[in-house]
N, C-alpha and C positions, 0 to 999 in steps of 0.2 A: 603374621606370626611376632610376638614381640622378641624385643632383640637387647636384652638388659646389658647395661653397662656399670660394672662396680669399682666406687670411685670409693677412696679414701677422703674424707675432710677433714680441717682441723677442729671443725667447731659444730657441737651438734645442737647445744641450745640457746637458744636467744632471750634475752630478758627484756618485755616493756617498762615502758616507764612507770604504766601506771596498769589494773588489768584491763582488757579488752570491753567495751563496751556494749557488745554484741555475744561474744563467745566467751567471756571473762577470764581468758588466760592469761596470766600474768608472763608466765614463760610459752617459747613456741620449739615445736619440736616435729623433724618432717626426713623421715626415713627415705626416701623417694623424690624424683622428679621427675616432672612430666607424669602422664597418665593413661593407662590404659583403657579408659571408661572412655576413650574418646568424643568428648562432648563438644557437640561443632560449633557451639555457642562459648566455650570454656576462652576467658579473658588471658589464659594462663598460655593460651598461642602465639599472643602478640609479642614482635619483636622486641618489648622494654624486659623480658625475662630474659632471654638470649637463651633461650632453649634451642638448642640444635640438633637436624635430623627430623624422624618423623615423630611427631608429640607423642600419636598412641603406641608405637611398638618401640624404639631406643630410649628407653626408660631407664634413670641412673638410679643406683644404687647405693646407697651409701653404705660401703662394706661394711667399718668401723663404728658403725652405731653403738653396736651392745659394749664393745669395749670404752670406748667412750661416753658413756652413760652410767658403767660403773666407777667412774674415776668422779665427774663431775656430781650426779644425784648427790651423792652426800655430803657434799661441802656446800650446797644450796645452804642460802641462809636464812632467806627470806620466805616465808608459809604461801606458797597460791598455787592457783590452778595452773595444771601444764594443758595445751595446748597440740593434739596430737593432729596430724593435716596441715595441709594450708589450701590455697587459693587454686594453686597450681597444678596440686598434686592428692591424691587421697589413698591417704594409708592404710586403708582395705580392698584396693585392687586388686586384681586378679593374681599378679604376681608374689601378694604375702600371701596368698594359699600355701604357695612351696615355701618360701622364705620363710614367715613367721615374725619376722626381725617386731614390728607393731607389739606380737605378743609377747614378746619376750622385753620388749620395752617396758611395755604395762607389767609386769612382774616385778621389773627393780624398782619403779615408781611406786608399786602397792607398797615394797619391801620398806620404802624411807614415808611411806603413808601421808602420803602427796595425792591432792585429787586431781583427778584430769578431763579432759572437754573431747569428743570427738566432733571431725565435721567429713560428713561421709552422704552415698548413697549406695554403699553395699551392704548385701546381706550378710557377706563375709562377717558382721562385726557382732551379730550371734554366736559364733564361734568364742569370744572371751565374754562371754554373759557372766561364767564365774568366777573369775579376777574384777569384774563391775563387783559385784555381789560381795565377796572381799572387800571391797573398796569401800561399799558402802555404811563397812564398821563404823567409820571415822570420818566420812562425808558422804552429802547425794550428792551420787554422780552423776549427769546427763550428757546425752550428745547431740549431734544436730543431725538431721535428714537433711538432705536437696530435695525437694519435691517442690513441680508447681503446676502441674496437673492430672488429672485422675484418667487422662486421654491415652491409652496405649499408644494408639498411633502415632501421637504428637509426640511422644516417650521415646518408641524406637529410631525416629528419623532424626531429632537432636542428639541422643544420649545414648547411639547404634549398641553400645557396648557393655552398659550398666544394666543392673537386673529391672524388672519389669516394675510397673507401678504398684501390681497386687502383692507383689512379694516382696517391697519395699513396705507395703502398709503390711502386710502381715510379720516383719521383722519388727515396725516401732508397736506394733500389739505384745508381740514377743517380751521387751524390752519394758514395757511400761508393768503387763504382766509380774515383771521381776522386778517391781518399785524403781525402775532405773526412766530419769527424766529423762523427757526426751522434747526438743523444739524444733520448728520446722526452717528450714532455709531455702523460702521460697526464691531464688535467684537462681536466673533472671525472670522475669516474666519476661513472654514474646509478642511485644508491640503487631495487634491483628489476630496474634494466633493461643494465647493463652491468656493477654490482657485481656482477656473479653470479661463483661457482668457474669454470666450462667458458669462462666470456668474458676474463675473467681470465688465464685458463693458454692458451686459442687463442692470445691474444693476444702475451702473454709470448714462447712458443715461438717466432710467426713473426716477431719481430722478432729475436731471437736467431738465427736463421736467416739473415736479412739481415744479420746481424753491425752492430747497432746499436749504440753507445758504451754507452749507460745507458739508464734511463728515472727520471722522479719523478713519482709518483702523487699524485693528490690527489682530496678527495669533492664531493661538490656543495656551492654556498653561495647558498643565496636569499635575498638579501636583501629585506627589506620592502618592498613598492612595488610596481611597474611591471615589474618584473623577473620578483619570486612571481606575479602575477597572470597575466604571460604566461604560465609554463612550466605553470602550473596549466590553465591554460587547452587546451596542447598533451596532459596529461598526459589528462584530461578526452576527448580528440577521441581518442588515437589507444590510449591504455590505461586504460579507464573501471572497469576494476578496480581498479586502483593508487591513484584518488585520495585516496581514504580513507587509507591506507597514509601519500601522499606531505604528506596535510592534519595529519595526529597529529603524524609524523617534525621536519618544521617549523611546528610550532605554537607553537613561544617565540618566534619572532619578533625573534631578536637583532639587534643590527646588524651583526656579521658574517653572518649568514644560515646558519649550520653548523646541523649535524641535532641532533637530542637524542640520538643513541644517541654511545655511545662508537666511536670510529674504530681503537682501537687493536690489535683482532684482525683487521680488515680489512688494518690496516698490514702487521703483524703475516707475515699469510700470503704477499701481496704478497713481503714483502721476503725472506720465507724460501724462497721460487720462485726468486726473481731470486737468491739464491745456488747454488739447489741448479744451476740452468743457467748459469750463470757472467754474469749481467749484474748492472752495477755499476748504484748508487744515487744515485751523483751523478758528473759528469764527471770520468774518471781525470787522473790528472794531468798524464799525457805530453802533455796538450793545455793547458791551462792555466798549466804552467810558461814556456811558450815568449807566454805574451797577457801576461803580469806581470811586471814586477820580481819579483826571488827576494822583498823584504820581504814584499813581498802572496801571492806564491805560500807561504808560510811559513805565514802568517794563515789563506789559504784550506784549507788541509793540515789545521791545528791544526783548523778550523770545523768537514770533512769527518770528522774522525778520531773529533771529540768526538760527530757523529752518529751515524759507525758503529759506534764502539763501544757507546753506548747501546741502540742496536739490539739490541745480540748481549750486552745484559743485563752489561756489562765494565764494572767500576769507574772512572768514568770522574775521579774527584775530585783524584788529580793529574795528571791532564790538565786539568783546568779549572783550573788554580791557575796552573799554567803558561800557558796561553794568557792567564789576565790579568794575569801580570807580563809576558809580552809584549808585550801589545796597550799596557799603561799604559808600555810604554817607547817602542813605535813611534808613538803619537800622538803624543810629546814629540820626537821627532826628524822624523817630519812635516811636523807644528809650526812647527819653528826652520826647515826647509827652506823652508817657505811663507812663510813673512815677510821672505825673504832671495832678492832677485830675481836677485843674483848666484851663487844656487846652485844645485843641479842634485840632480834624488832624484836621479841615478845614483851620486851618491857617498853615497847611503846603503846602497847596496848593497854599495857597493867598503867601507863601515867595516864590514856585514854578512860578509863575508867573512873579513876579517881576525878577526872574532871566533869564528867558526864553527872556523877554523883553530887558535888558540893558546886553546880554549877559555871566552871569557871570555864566549858566550853563555848557557853551562851557568851562568855567576852571575847574569844576568839573568833567565832564566828559574822558575833554582834547581830542576834536574831535570837532572842531567851525560847520563843514558839516552837521555833525549828529546834532548837538544842533539847527541850522537853520532849519532843517528837522522838529525837534521835536516842534518849534516854529511855522508854519505854520500849525502844526496835533492842539496845543494847544491851541495854540491864534487866528490863523485864522481859523481854524475849517475845514482845509483840509483832505478829508478822504484819505485813503490809499489801494490801490486793491493789492490781499494778491493771484493774480493769475499772473499777469503781474510787480508787485512789484514797480508798482510809484505813486506818489501822482494823486490823480483827484478831 
């Protein structure tokens, strides 16, 4: 039985230096700490997060979330995506059904016309589609669903209090039918269990069938301590024949908790199959270009291009150099504006627009071809296909 603990906090929104590469969030917001879903692989169970009590029962509720947001949100100076939830808590865990803190937060964010992204495995997100549809009037909203297998039995073992696989798939379909973007956080794939070719192919085929927009995979990390001990107990009970393999695989006891083997081939095989079926490896440009200022759109696109090119063994040396030049310029420009309260960050977009039109941007990044490419994206409104790596 849940045992919520209400706590007032001094700060409710954290701002990053850059938009997150996976989730595009420039700001972070989480109304809860710990999670009722009780997933047995959750990294949030590790000691480093200093979560006390029973992880799935002693939920900390930031009781003054809405009061703080009413003060903070109108003062945000830089437009960008606000990410709800975190790696250690789901903003749509069952307690949210009663408290509706996430829903009230969404209303406030909608009122200032900022975009959001959410990471969840809860079907409760369907409740707030009405707000997402209102947000779509000014930005292409997207959410991230956690899903790594179509096997209901596996899910019931490792995600005991989360919605079933079939329920999650139906929620994804409903979001897509309302033109809400959906990405999949395939995190974590479990060695010898869901990290198999059949499981991965079946999942990817199903996700393509229901038209998800992208997928980001990640292998299991088991930080030494209570997380690793709990996970091994689950393996011993449900997959005793795998226990020795797991003990060997995670015998290195690194701080991060990664396995001993090299994940290169696993990720390579996943990416190649995603290319085959036309499933993007990052959130497509058509979504985040409406969620960020143009200067952040270029920043994120360059980051994604380096990842996508590297994954296809394309030389990124010139792209990397251009990115370094751009980030040096951008950081200086943003710092200048941040120190002057009478200036607006939109002015930086205006400056960038002028630079793209008169080829000054090419001089900044020392790459004329890339400058023309960015002009087609930002000025002409071209889209970029993350599978073919071509403009469209």
